N, C-alpha and C positions, 0 to 999 in steps of 0.2 A: 887327718893324721897320716903320717908317713912312717913306715917301718920296713925292715929288711928281713927276708926269709932266706933260709939256707936250703930248704926243701918244702915241697907243697904237701899239705895235709888237709883232709876233710874235717878235721877237728879243730881248725883255727877259729877262735871266737873272741869277741869283745864282751867284757862284762858290762852290763847295763840293766838296771832295775828301774822300770818306768812304764807309763801306760801306753806309749806309742812310739813306733819307729815308722816314720812317714816314707822316706826313701833312703836307699843306700846306693852309693856309686863307688865302684872299685876300679882303680886304674882308668878313670874316665868312662867307664862303662856302667850304665844303670842296671842294677840287679833286678831281674824279673821275679818279683815276689810271688806271682802265680806259679811259677815253676819251682819255687822253694817256699812252700807254705810254712815250713817249720823254721824259717830263718830267725824269728824272734819269739821267744817264749815268756817274755816278761822278766827274764833274768839274764839272758845272754842273747848276743847277735852272732849267728853263725856266718862266717865268711866263706862262701862256696869256693872250693878249690879251683873250679873252672875259671874264676875271675882273677885268681892270684897268679903270681910269677915268682920265680927265683930272683932274688935281688930286691930292689926297691919297689914297694907297693904303696899306693895312696888310697885312703878310704875316707869318704865323706858321708856322714850320717845326719839326716834331718830328723830330729827326735823331739819328743815332748817328755819333760821330766816334772815330777811333783815336787813341791816344797816339803821339807820334813817338819814335824812338830815334835820330834824326839831327840833333837840335837845331833842327828846323824845325817850325813849328806849335806844338802843345802837347806839350812834351817830358816824359816820365816817366822818373825816374831812381831806382834802388834802390842806396843806398850800401852799402859793405862791412859797415857796422855794422848793416844791415837797415832803416835809416830810408829813407822814400820822400819824394821831392820832385817837384813839378810846376812848370814854368814855361813861358812862351811866348816864342818868337822868331818874329815874323811878317815880318820884313824879308827881302827887299823885297816879296814877294808871297805870303807863307805863311799869312796870316790865315784864308784859306779852308780851310785844312787842320784848323781847330778849330771854326769856326762859318761858317754861310752868311752871305755878304755880297757887297757890290760891292767886290771886292778890287783897287781901282784907286787909286793914290796921289793922283790929282787929284780924287777924290771924297772928301769929308769928312763925317763924321757925329758926332752926340752919341751916345756909347756908355755903356750902363748895365751895371753889373756886380753880380751877385748870385752868391755862392759858398757851397755847401754843403761843409764840410770837417771832418775830424776835430777834436774839441775842443782838442787840444794843439797844433794847427798855427797858425803865423803865416801870415796871408794879406795880400798887398799887391797893389795895383792902381794905375792911373794917378792916381786921385783919392783924397782922404781917405775913410776909412771913416766912414759915417754911423750904421750900426746893427750891432750884434753881439749875437746872442742864441742861446739854445739852440733846437732845432728845435721849432716849434709848428705847429699845424694849417695855418696859411696857408702856411708853408714846405713842409709835407708835400704840399700840393696843387700848389704850383709845381714841385716835384721828382718828382711822381707817386709819392709814398711810399704804399704800400698797407698794409692792416691787418697783413699778414704781416711786413713790414719794420719797422713802427713800433717794435717792441721793441729792435731793433738800433740804431735812431737815438737813442732816449731818452738824454739826457746824454752821448752819445758824439760828437755832431756839433753844430756851431754854423753859423749863417748869418752871412755877412758881406755887407752892402750898402754900395756905394760911391757917392759923389756922381756925378751925370752931369756930364761935363765939357764943355769947349768943343769945337766940331767938330774932329776929327783924322782923319787917314788910318788905315785899318784896321791898317796894319803897325806903327802906334805903340801900339795897344792891348795891355795886358799884364796877366798874372797871375803872381804868384810865391808858392808855397804849400809849406809843409813844417814840420817840427819844428825850425825855426831857433832859434838862441840870439840874444838881442837884447843888443847892447852900446851903451850911451849915453854 
């Protein structure tokens, strides 16, 4: 994520509700979690002021998020026929349940979506799909696919990349994915 700051503050944070934040890189510098033990409390990720700068900042977070079963955030549903479906419902402030963000309706961002999904799934997002391809080395790197996992990904998963859209509030960002039937 990239954002601009007009001043540095120790209370800058990303909203995120999840079980784990594995690594944080701010402006190409890995944050020393040992030095900042309170960086993640299960609800928000504090961005230490010493890593931020006035102007453009870049933050990368490697995190783990849970599926929701309450229809908030990223919901996972297994139908009675055994088919699985995933969709998001981020309104009014549940985007932070599936990705770290500034989950405030007055703050808008251009959001980019790249999805790795089973080959037989239909995947929809807010914007038109720009590329659809079977898993390749570039995708494996993005999703941290290692040598042991490579065999199970070959021809079984596809990547779906969507256009970056106009700035929107995070609660409007969505994914719908599953073995849907298409009627035209």
